[in-house]
C-alpha positions as CSV (number, residue, x, y, z in Angstrom):
1,X,19.2,9.5,15.7
2,X,17.3,6.9,13.6
3,X,14.8,8.1,10.6
4,X,12.4,5.3,9.1
5,X,11.6,5.1,5.8
6,X,8.6,7.7,4.3
7,X,5.9,6.0,4.0
8,X,4.6,4.7,0.6
9,X,1.0,5.6,-0.9
10,X,-0.3,3.4,-3.0
11,X,-2.3,5.3,-5.4
12,X,-5.0,3.0,-7.7
13,X,-6.3,4.2,-10.6
14,X,-9.1,2.1,-12.3
15,X,-9.8,1.7,-16.5
16,X,-12.6,2.9,-18.0
17,X,-16.0,2.7,-16.8
18,X,-14.0,0.7,-14.4
19,X,-14.3,1.7,-10.3
20,X,-12.8,2.3,-7.6
21,X,-13.9,-1.5,-5.8
22,X,-12.3,-3.4,-8.9
23,X,-8.9,-1.6,-8.7
24,X,-8.6,-2.3,-5.1
25,X,-9.3,-6.0,-5.1
26,X,-6.3,-5.7,-7.8
27,X,-3.4,-3.8,-6.2
28,X,-5.2,-3.7,-2.6
29,X,-3.9,-7.3,-1.8
30,X,0.0,-6.7,-3.0
31,X,0.3,-3.2,-1.4
32,X,-0.8,-4.9,2.1
33,X,1.7,-7.4,1.7
34,X,3.9,-5.3,1.6
35,X,2.4,-3.1,4.9
36,X,1.9,0.3,2.7
37,X,-0.2,2.6,3.6
38,X,-3.3,1.9,0.1
39,X,-6.1,4.6,-1.4
40,X,-8.0,3.3,-4.7
41,X,-9.7,6.2,-5.9
42,X,-13.6,5.9,-7.2
43,X,-13.6,8.6,-10.3
44,X,-15.7,11.1,-10.9
45,X,-17.6,10.3,-13.8
46,X,-18.6,14.0,-14.4
47,X,-14.6,14.4,-14.4
48,X,-12.9,10.9,-14.4
49,X,-9.3,12.5,-15.2
50,X,-9.3,15.2,-13.3
51,X,-10.6,12.8,-10.0
52,X,-8.2,10.7,-10.8
53,X,-5.0,13.1,-10.5
54,X,-6.6,15.0,-7.9
55,X,-6.1,11.7,-5.5
56,X,-2.4,11.1,-6.6
57,X,-1.5,15.2,-5.5
58,X,-3.8,14.7,-2.6
59,X,-1.8,11.6,-2.1
60,X,2.1,13.2,-3.1
61,X,1.2,16.4,-0.6
62,X,1.5,13.4,2.3
63,X,5.0,11.4,1.2
64,X,5.8,9.5,-1.0
65,X,3.3,7.5,-4.4
66,X,3.5,4.4,-5.7
67,X,0.7,5.0,-8.8
68,X,-0.7,2.7,-10.5
69,X,-3.8,2.0,-13.0
70,X,-4.8,0.1,-15.0
71,X,-5.8,1.0,-18.7
72,X,-6.7,4.2,-18.5
73,X,-5.3,4.6,-15.4
74,X,-1.9,3.7,-16.1
75,X,-2.0,6.3,-18.7
76,X,-3.2,9.0,-15.9
77,X,-0.3,7.1,-13.9
78,X,2.0,7.5,-16.2
79,X,1.4,10.9,-17.5
80,X,1.8,12.3,-14.0
81,X,4.3,10.9,-13.0
82,X,6.2,12.1,-15.3
83,X,5.5,15.7,-13.7
84,X,6.0,14.6,-10.6
85,X,9.3,12.9,-9.9
86,X,10.7,13.9,-7.1
87,X,7.1,12.6,-5.9
88,X,7.1,8.7,-7.3
89,X,8.8,6.1,-6.1
90,X,7.8,3.9,-9.1
91,X,4.6,3.4,-11.6
92,X,2.6,-0.2,-11.9
93,X,0.8,0.3,-15.8
94,X,-1.4,-2.8,-15.5
95,X,-2.9,-3.2,-19.5
96,X,-1.6,-0.8,-21.3
97,X,-4.2,-0.1,-24.3
98,X,-2.4,2.5,-26.3
99,X,0.6,4.6,-27.1
100,X,0.3,8.0,-28.9
101,X,-2.6,11.4,-28.7
102,X,-3.8,9.2,-32.5
103,X,-6.6,6.9,-31.1
104,X,-8.8,6.4,-34.1
105,X,-7.8,3.1,-34.8
106,X,-7.7,2.3,-30.5
107,X,-9.6,-0.8,-29.6
108,X,-9.9,1.1,-26.0
109,X,-11.1,4.5,-27.6
110,X,-13.3,2.5,-30.4
111,X,-14.9,0.3,-26.8
112,X,-16.0,3.6,-25.0
113,X,-17.0,5.6,-27.7
114,X,-19.5,2.8,-29.6
115,X,-21.0,2.0,-25.6
116,X,-21.0,5.5,-24.8
117,X,-23.9,5.7,-28.4
118,X,-25.1,3.4,-27.0
119,X,-26.5,4.1,-24.5
120,X,-27.6,7.4,-25.1
121,X,-29.9,5.3,-27.3
122,X,-31.0,2.6,-25.8
123,X,-30.6,2.9,-22.1
124,X,-28.3,1.4,-19.0
125,X,-30.7,-1.7,-18.7
126,X,-30.1,-3.0,-22.4
127,X,-26.5,-1.6,-22.6
128,X,-25.5,-3.8,-19.6
129,X,-27.4,-6.8,-20.9
130,X,-25.9,-7.0,-24.1
131,X,-22.6,-6.4,-22.5
132,X,-23.0,-9.5,-20.5
133,X,-24.0,-12.1,-22.6
134,X,-21.0,-11.0,-24.9
135,X,-18.5,-10.6,-21.5
136,X,-17.0,-13.3,-19.4
137,X,-18.6,-13.3,-16.1
138,X,-15.6,-12.2,-14.4
139,X,-16.0,-9.0,-16.5
140,X,-19.3,-7.8,-17.1
141,X,-20.0,-8.2,-13.2
142,X,-17.5,-5.8,-12.4
143,X,-18.9,-3.3,-14.4
144,X,-22.5,-4.0,-13.9
145,X,-21.2,-2.8,-10.6
146,X,-19.5,0.1,-12.1
147,X,-21.9,1.0,-14.8
148,X,-24.2,1.4,-12.2
149,X,-23.1,3.3,-10.2
150,X,-21.5,5.5,-12.0
151,X,-24.9,6.6,-14.2
152,X,-26.5,8.9,-15.8
153,X,-23.2,9.7,-16.5
154,X,-21.5,7.0,-17.9
155,X,-22.0,8.3,-21.3
156,X,-19.7,11.2,-20.8
157,X,-17.6,9.5,-18.7
158,X,-16.5,7.1,-21.4
159,X,-16.3,9.7,-23.8
160,X,-14.3,11.6,-21.8
161,X,-11.5,8.8,-21.4
162,X,-12.3,7.8,-25.3
163,X,-10.6,11.4,-26.1
164,X,-7.3,10.9,-23.2
165,X,-4.6,11.2,-25.2
166,X,-2.1,8.4,-24.5
167,X,1.7,8.4,-24.3
168,X,3.6,9.2,-27.0
169,X,7.1,7.0,-28.1
170,X,8.6,9.8,-27.3
171,X,6.9,10.8,-24.6
172,X,7.3,7.3,-23.1
173,X,11.7,7.3,-24.3
174,X,11.8,10.5,-22.3
175,X,10.4,9.0,-18.7
176,X,12.9,7.8,-16.6
177,X,10.8,6.4,-13.3
178,X,10.6,3.3,-12.6
179,X,7.9,1.5,-14.1
180,X,6.1,-1.8,-14.4
181,X,4.3,-3.3,-17.4
182,X,1.8,-5.6,-17.1
183,X,0.6,-7.0,-20.4
184,X,-2.5,-9.2,-20.7
185,X,-1.1,-11.7,-23.8
186,X,-4.7,-12.7,-25.5
187,X,-6.6,-9.5,-25.3
188,X,-7.5,-8.0,-27.8
189,X,-8.4,-4.1,-26.8
190,X,-5.5,-4.0,-24.7
191,X,-3.0,-5.3,-26.8
192,X,-0.1,-6.8,-26.0
193,X,2.2,-5.4,-28.3
194,X,1.4,-2.4,-26.6
195,X,2.7,-3.8,-23.8
196,X,6.1,-4.5,-25.4
197,X,6.2,-1.3,-26.9
198,X,6.1,0.6,-23.3
199,X,8.7,-2.0,-21.7
200,X,10.6,-1.2,-24.2
201,X,10.7,1.9,-24.6
202,X,10.9,3.7,-21.1
203,X,14.0,3.8,-19.3
204,X,13.8,1.9,-16.6
205,X,11.1,-0.5,-17.1
206,X,10.3,-4.2,-17.1
207,X,7.5,-6.2,-18.6
208,X,5.2,-9.5,-17.4
209,X,2.8,-11.1,-18.8
210,X,-0.6,-12.6,-17.7
211,X,-3.5,-14.2,-19.2
212,X,-7.0,-12.8,-18.9
213,X,-7.8,-16.3,-17.4
214,X,-5.5,-16.1,-15.0
215,X,-7.3,-12.2,-14.3
216,X,-10.1,-13.3,-14.1
217,X,-9.2,-15.6,-11.5
218,X,-8.0,-13.7,-9.3
219,X,-7.0,-9.8,-10.6
220,X,-4.9,-9.7,-7.4
221,X,-2.4,-11.0,-10.0
222,X,-2.3,-7.5,-11.4
223,X,-0.9,-6.3,-8.3
224,X,1.8,-9.4,-7.2
225,X,3.0,-8.7,-11.1
226,X,3.9,-5.5,-10.6
227,X,4.7,-5.0,-8.0
228,X,7.5,-8.2,-8.1
229,X,8.5,-6.2,-11.2
230,X,8.8,-3.0,-9.8
231,X,10.8,-4.7,-6.5
232,X,13.4,-6.3,-9.0
233,X,13.7,-3.4,-11.0
234,X,14.1,-0.9,-8.6
235,X,17.0,-3.6,-6.7
236,X,18.9,-2.6,-10.0
237,X,18.5,1.5,-9.6
238,X,20.0,4.4,-8.1
239,X,16.3,4.7,-6.5
240,X,16.6,1.7,-4.6
241,X,19.5,2.9,-2.8
242,X,19.3,6.4,-2.5
243,X,15.2,6.7,-1.5
244,X,14.3,5.6,2.0
245,X,10.9,5.0,0.0
246,X,12.7,3.2,-3.5
247,X,14.7,1.0,-0.8
248,X,11.0,-0.5,1.3
249,X,9.0,-1.0,-1.9
250,X,12.4,-2.7,-3.5
251,X,12.9,-5.4,-0.1
252,X,9.1,-6.8,0.4
253,X,8.8,-9.4,-1.9
254,X,5.0,-11.2,-2.2
């Protein structure tokens, strides 16, 4: 009797203050090009971490998971994968922002904390106006949409994100899940040095560099770059030959 490969579900997690729409634009095209089931998570601003984990758990109950995340979503995806090794095909971590639980000088955590304080002091409209004046158009439009969608719980969501403990070097070194790391070479909030450290420390990882201009022109570059690196990684590792789901990912290039 012929066995068909189990259907892989790509679960896409957005970054701090972002939403399912941006995660879908980042990872959806690459998933659809490979014929994979796709789900972009809309985080609950009153339980950001918990809602992302719940979505990953629900997908794993149906079959193998490819976890993909941006910034905070990348950390959540990687941490979840470490605890669910038999359920995950691989992970795409885009724009990792930090390494380790101590985030006092993490640019992304600091930005989230400062923005939360400004929102409480000045209100949503004033903060959006300042954000739009200092951000590229593509980012300003994306954040305007997601921030309005998460209001009035946005400040609490940003505080929760800022307090998240990023994977430590020891945790990275002990995580044997295949991981594609996509870093932006010119992003001060998500330093390329962090992406390079993750790729060098994880036992099974490949790094792809993009620029913010490329990301702004088409967010799908995160998924296409990440899936291509993951495909190449799976093609050279045991899971690609032993796991039918891994074969599915590694065979299809987009």
